[in-house]
C-alpha positions, 0 to 999 in steps of 0.5 A: 191719766193713763193706767201707768201714771200712778207709777210717776207719782211723787210717792213712787219716786220717794219710795224708789227714787231714780236709779241713776243708771247712767252713772253706772253704765260703761262703754262696751269697749275699754280704751284699749279696745277690749270688751268690758262685758267679759272677764279675763276668762271670757265670762259675761259680766253683769252690767249696763253697757253703751255702744254695743254693736247689734251683731255683737249683742246678738252673739252673746250667750244669753237669753234675749226677748226675741228668743223668749217671745219665740219660745212663748209661741212654741218651744219647737219654734224656738228650737228650730230658729235658735238651736237647729242648723236648719237655715232658710234664706229670707226672700227679697221682699222680706229683706226689703220690708225689714230694712225699711223698718231697721233704717227708720228705727236707726234714724229715729234713735241714732241719726248721728253719723247715718249719712256717713254710713249710708247713701241713697241708691238710685231706683228706676223711678229716679231716671224715667227716661233711662233704658232699664230692660235688656230688650231696650238696650239690645234694641238700641245696640242694633240701632247703633249698628252693633250686635245685640249679642257680644261678639268675639272681639267684644269678649276680648275687650271685656276680658282686657278690662278686667285682666289687662295683662292677658296675652290675647294671641293665645286665645284662638277660639271662643272656648279659649276666651270663655276660659280666660274670662272665668279665670279672671272671675268674670262670667262667660256671657255679657251682663246687662251692665256690660251691654250698657257699656257697649252701647254707651261706647257707641252712643254716648248720648244713650242713657241706661239706668244701670250706668247712671246708678253705678256712676252715682255709687262710684262718686262716693268712693272706691268699691269694697266688700264689707261683712254686714250682719254676717252677709257680704255687701258692697260699699263705696267709700265706706258707705253702704247704698240703701235702695231708694224706696227703702231710704224714702220709707225710712225717712218718712218713719223718722219724720212721723215720729219726730212730728208727733209731739208726744212720741218725740218727747218720749225719746228725749233725755236718755240714751239709745240702744242701752244693753243690759246683761244680768244673771237671773237668780231664779233660773240661773240663766244669763239674760240680755236686753237692749233698750231702744231708748232708756230715759234718765228718769227710768222710763223706756220706749220701743219703736215698732214699725208696723203695717197698721198702727190702728189701735185695734190692729196694734192690740192684736199685734201685741198679742200675736208678736208677744210685745207684752212679754217683751216689755215684761222681760225688759223690765225684769232684766232692768230690775236685776241691775237696779232699774225700776221702769216707771213707764214703758211706751211703744211707739207704733209707726206705719209707712206703707199705706199711710204715714202715721205715728201712735204711741201706746202703753199697756194697761196695768192689768196687761202688765201684771198678766204679762209678768205672770206669763213671763214667770211661767215661760222661764219655768217652761224654758228651764224644763225644756233645757233640762229635758231636751224636749221642745214641744210644739202646741201641747206639753203632752202628746195628745189629740186636740179636738177642734170645735 
């Protein structure tokens, strides 16, 4: 018996019963498209909401567990990320890692419609015989009797592909052509893809990765620019391409979770992405949570993609990333709308070094301790808000002694 199974006893259910939250949950949008979580004055309304998009949820003016976890690390860290205008872009590798976990999470919890929204983009490993470097393409151009670099006539031909109505008789010099290319929104110098197109025109049997990749994209439909999570992205036929490596990682995450009998059983008999908005009676703060999975029997689950799901490693990660505070925060906000969470599982999934899924629960002692930390964090947050002092590692200015 786990430390939390006492909460699932008949005595517990008799004392508290089930919340029947599903009967009180409402769609985030009304039939006319208006927001059900705001009143006529645009103020938030307490409640349980289904189908709320992530970007909309994150934009709501309420304290989230992500914000509170960052505050628990340091109020100064919270102020930098949530209150300042400083913007530091993520690196490509950070985006790559984040997306693999995000799509894996989506496949585990909201797989319906996934293949209507995304498709697998080709990667060089899918086309081992295709040329993939500029040097290889230029070498092939020379072998085909063409110049490695774009000629004046090639520039004009490229210009006409993008601006067919251009009067080329007025273009006397390379400077004129370059100006016309810029006016058409094209670079003055030929891209790798354009080199590949010149090569294919001369040698249709040549195989260049960029062209094969583009052909795979084009078969899904016309290209269009969409705004996704505040960033511009190119979709094809309404579908977004996902890097092939990320796609494969995400599907392995899904397979690991669904093939683990206990993990698979946990994310049944419920709803994904259940959002709750509530006004804290103690701090007068608006709070928001979005459960990965909320069961109809008042149990909850959170899927965590991680570099290591080894027990000792994940235990350290719980402390480092304040997962215990997150679970306490979610449980508290649920209480405010009449839901007593009986059990909260974290489903840890790794996919980089191995494909392993391991569900975890917090022991009763850690649950109580996390609730105490949550209460203290609320008090400190209110104090920082009132004083405007978002301190770093110590509330008071002092010299720390390191032994």
